[in-house]
C-alpha positions, 0 to 999 in steps of 0.5 A, spaced: 462 504 499 464 501 506 458 503 511 460 501 517 466 500 521 466 492 520 466 493 512 471 499 513 476 494 516 474 488 511 475 493 505 482 496 508 484 488 509 483 486 502 486 493 500 492 491 504 493 484 502 493 486 494 497 492 495 503 489 500 504 483 495 504 488 489 509 493 493 514 487 495 514 485 488 515 492 485 520 493 490 524 486 489 523 485 482 523 492 479 527 497 484 532 492 486 531 486 481 538 488 478 542 487 484 539 480 486 539 478 479 547 480 479 549 475 485 554 470 483 550 464 480 543 467 481 538 465 475 533 470 477 531 475 482 528 469 487 534 465 486 538 471 488 535 473 494 535 465 496 543 466 495 544 472 498 540 469 505 534 473 504 532 481 504 536 486 508 531 489 514 534 492 520 541 491 518 540 483 518 537 478 513 530 476 513 526 471 508 521 474 504 515 471 508 518 476 513 518 482 509 511 481 507 508 480 514 512 486 517 509 490 511 502 487 512 502 489 519 505 496 518 500 497 512 494 495 515 495 499 522 497 505 518 491 504 513 486 503 518 488 509 523 491 514 518 490 513 511 482 511 510 480 516 515 484 522 513 483 521 506 476 521 506 476 527 510 480 530 505 476 528 499 470 531 503 474 538 504 474 538 496 467 534 494 460 533 497 459 526 497 452 527 497 452 531 490 458 529 487 458 523 482 461 516 486 466 515 481 469 522 482 469 522 489 472 515 490 477 517 485 478 523 490 479 518 496 484 514 492 488 520 490 488 522 497 490 515 500 496 515 495 498 522 498 498 520 505 500 512 505 506 513 500 510 518 504 508 514 510 510 507 508 516 510 504 518 513 511 517 506 514 521 502 509 527 507 509 527 505 517 526 498 516 531 497 510 536 502 512 543 500 512 544 499 519 551 495 518 554 501 515 552 506 521 546 511 522 546 518 519 539 522 519 541 525 513 542 518 509 535 516 512 532 522 509 535 521 503 533 514 502 526 516 504 525 521 499 528 516 494 523 511 496 517 516 495 520 518 488 521 511 486 514 509 489 509 515 488 508 513 481 507 506 481 502 507 487 498 512 484 497 508 477 496 501 481 491 504 486 487 508 481 487 503 475 488 496 478 488 495 485 482 499 487 477 497 482 479 490 483 478 491 491 471 494 489 469 489 485 471 483 490 468 488 496 461 488 492 461 481 491 462 479 498 457 484 501 452 484 495 446 482 500 447 489 504 449 493 498 442 491 495 438 492 501 441 499 502 440 501 495 432 498 495 432 502 502 434 508 498 429 507 492 423 508 497 426 515 500 
């Protein structure tokens, strides 16, 4: 859908804004919620995080806003440099964008993006959230990475395919409505 570099950057920005918040929520509430809720005196996950002193990153405790900010910067950089370009190329290897129905082609791009971004971001998360206070072991890092891929892949696939990307495409169409109408009218004359 995005036609130029500026539009690709805006599309990636919108995607990452929604995605990072969804994954931080998923990670803190679904994956680690029982830990934070079980902290003595905690009335819920957010209260547990507050009582814990934050979220453990790089062996230290950080506030939630730091988690969101760091994951946003990493996800946006990775999406713009690797995720989007590679997923489009992978989709083009299977489907011809000129002859394939747009919904099928966009679905192929989403699937390829999840296939690239989920293992990559899970690896970065394994590094960020590694329990460094217990010492470092490369096999523990690899095990944590595989665990995170297993925990995140289904959530990533279904949330991107059925919620996040349809939402982002709708918002993108609203933002660039004039450009899209102009492009469609030019195509009618061809």
